[in-house]
C-alpha positions as CSV (number, residue, x, y, z in Angstrom):
1,Q,98.4,101.8,203.6
2,V,101.2,103.8,205.3
3,Q,100.3,107.3,206.5
4,V,102.4,110.0,207.9
5,A,101.2,113.1,209.5
6,E,103.2,116.2,210.7
7,S,101.7,118.6,213.2
8,G,102.7,121.4,215.5
9,G,103.4,124.2,213.0
10,G,102.2,127.7,213.2
11,L,103.2,131.6,213.6
12,V,106.0,132.3,216.2
13,Q,107.9,135.4,216.9
14,P,111.7,135.5,216.3
15,G,113.4,133.8,219.2
16,G,110.5,131.6,219.9
17,S,110.1,127.9,220.0
18,L,107.8,125.3,218.4
19,R,107.8,121.4,218.5
20,L,106.7,119.5,215.4
21,A,105.4,116.0,215.7
22,C,105.6,113.2,213.1
23,A,103.3,110.2,213.3
24,A,103.3,107.1,211.2
25,S,100.7,104.6,210.9
26,G,99.5,101.6,208.7
27,S,102.9,99.8,208.6
28,S,103.5,96.3,209.9
29,A,107.2,97.1,209.6
30,N,109.3,98.8,212.4
31,I,110.7,102.3,211.6
32,A,114.5,102.4,210.6
33,A,115.0,106.3,210.4
34,V,113.0,109.4,210.2
35,D,114.2,112.5,208.6
36,W,112.9,116.1,209.0
37,Y,113.2,118.5,206.0
38,R,112.0,121.9,205.0
39,Q,111.3,123.6,201.9
40,D,110.7,127.2,200.7
41,P,108.6,127.8,197.7
42,G,110.5,127.3,194.5
43,K,113.5,125.8,196.5
44,Q,115.0,122.4,197.1
45,R,113.7,120.5,200.0
46,D,116.4,120.5,202.6
47,L,117.3,117.9,205.2
48,L,117.6,119.2,208.6
49,A,117.8,116.2,211.1
50,S,117.7,112.5,211.2
51,I,117.1,110.0,214.0
52,V,117.9,106.4,213.3
53,F,117.0,103.2,214.9
54,G,119.2,102.8,217.9
55,G,119.0,106.7,218.8
56,R,121.7,108.1,216.7
57,T,120.9,111.7,215.5
58,L,122.4,113.8,212.8
59,Y,122.0,117.5,212.0
60,A,122.4,120.0,209.2
61,D,124.9,122.8,210.2
62,S,122.2,125.3,209.8
63,V,120.1,123.8,212.7
64,K,122.6,122.4,215.0
65,G,122.4,123.6,218.5
66,R,118.8,125.1,217.9
67,F,116.9,122.0,216.7
68,T,116.5,118.6,218.4
69,I,115.2,115.5,217.0
70,S,113.9,113.0,219.2
71,G,111.2,110.2,219.6
72,D,110.7,106.5,220.2
73,L,110.7,105.0,216.7
74,A,109.1,101.8,218.2
75,K,106.1,104.0,219.0
76,N,106.0,105.6,215.5
77,T,106.4,109.1,216.7
78,V,109.2,111.6,216.4
79,Y,109.6,115.1,217.5
80,L,111.4,118.2,216.2
81,Q,111.9,120.9,218.9
82,M,112.9,124.0,217.4
83,N,114.3,127.0,219.5
84,S,115.7,130.3,218.9
85,L,113.8,130.6,215.8
86,K,114.8,132.8,213.2
87,P,112.6,134.4,210.1
88,E,114.7,132.4,207.7
89,D,113.4,129.2,209.4
90,T,110.2,129.9,207.8
91,A,109.1,127.1,205.4
92,V,106.9,124.1,205.1
93,Y,108.4,121.2,207.2
94,Y,108.2,117.7,206.3
95,C,109.0,114.3,207.7
96,N,110.0,111.2,205.9
97,V,109.7,108.1,207.5
98,N,111.8,105.0,206.3
99,F,110.7,101.4,207.3
100,F,112.7,98.2,207.6
101,D,110.7,96.9,204.7
102,G,112.1,99.4,202.4
103,V,109.2,101.6,202.4
104,S,109.7,105.4,202.7
105,S,106.7,107.7,203.1
106,W,106.3,111.5,203.4
107,G,103.8,113.6,205.2
108,Q,101.9,116.4,203.8
109,G,103.9,119.0,205.6
110,T,103.2,121.6,208.1
111,Q,103.9,125.3,207.8
112,V,106.1,127.3,210.1
113,T,106.1,131.0,210.1
114,V,108.6,133.0,212.1
115,S,107.6,136.6,212.1
116,S,107.0,139.6,214.3
């Protein structure tokens, strides 16, 4: 059974940094792409960044220049480096892992709180 787990969330002051990790296990297929999302209570889940097999990355305008997605899809681990954090970045952050066999799996999320 595929399992996806995010880690690295926490409380950080405005202007600070955090690095989130997304680890996948339990699949015999290779990862095709990983997406990072975030969601505030009562709001839709927003796509922030993606990395696809081969290394191409994509970013939402809201995080471009502040967040960096990286990782080795062959090692089933992807990171989201978040710099210059703002209070409006406070949310639950999720990763979605997409495998070449068509399976797509979500993690349980990790809370990021930006506050002084």
